[in-house]
N, C-alpha and C positions, 0 to 999 in steps of 0.2 A: 463465436467471434471476438477475438481480442483486439481491443481498440488502444492503440498507444497514447500515451499524454507525455505531456513536457513537465518534468519534476526538477525543480532547481538547476534551470537552464538547459537540460537535455531530454530528449526523448527516452521513454523508457517502455517496455512492454509490461503486461503483467507480471510475469515471472521475474524482471529485474526489479520491478516495485516491491515484490514481496519479498526479494533478498535485501533490498535496501532496509526493509522493515525489521525482518527476521536475523539477518546477519549472515545466512546461508541460503544456498538454492532450494526452494521447496520441490517437492514431489509434483504437484499439480497446482494450476491455479484458474481462478474464474477471470471474467473480465473485470476491468477496473469501471469505478462508478464514482460518481458524485456524491459525497458524504453529507451535504446539506449542512454543513457546520464550518465554523471558522477556527484557525489556529489558535490556541491559546497563547502561543509566544508572539507571533507576529501579524496575526489577523488575516493571514492569507488563507485560501481556498484549500478545503481539505477533500482528499479523494480516498477512496477504500479499495480493497481487493480482498477477495476469499483465497485462501490457500491451504494446502496440507503439508505443513512442514514433515509429517510422518504418517505412516499408514493409519495410525489410530487417532490423529488430531486434525480438526479443521479450524481454522483461525482467521477472524476477520481483522486485517491490519489497516489501520489509518495513518496517512502521511500527508503532510503540507506539500503543496507544490513549490512553495517560496522559500522555506528554511528546513533545518535538519529535524524538526520535531516528527517524532511518529509514536505511535502506541497500538497495542492490541486489544481484543476482547477477552483476552486470558482473566481469570478471576485472581 
């Protein structure tokens, strides 16, 4: 079940959130979850989404709901 969230003032789906983090549309996504951490830039709430940018890769992306900050769990 995908739950939409407000990010930077607009409602996003898990696929759109992954696209904001990755820069391109993912192949598949999981549901958006609370990341239980604060944004290092503005102190806002951070959410996460798991997604597959390609057939061979699974990434967890993190995005602040209030500003442009984002990161992934890639090494």
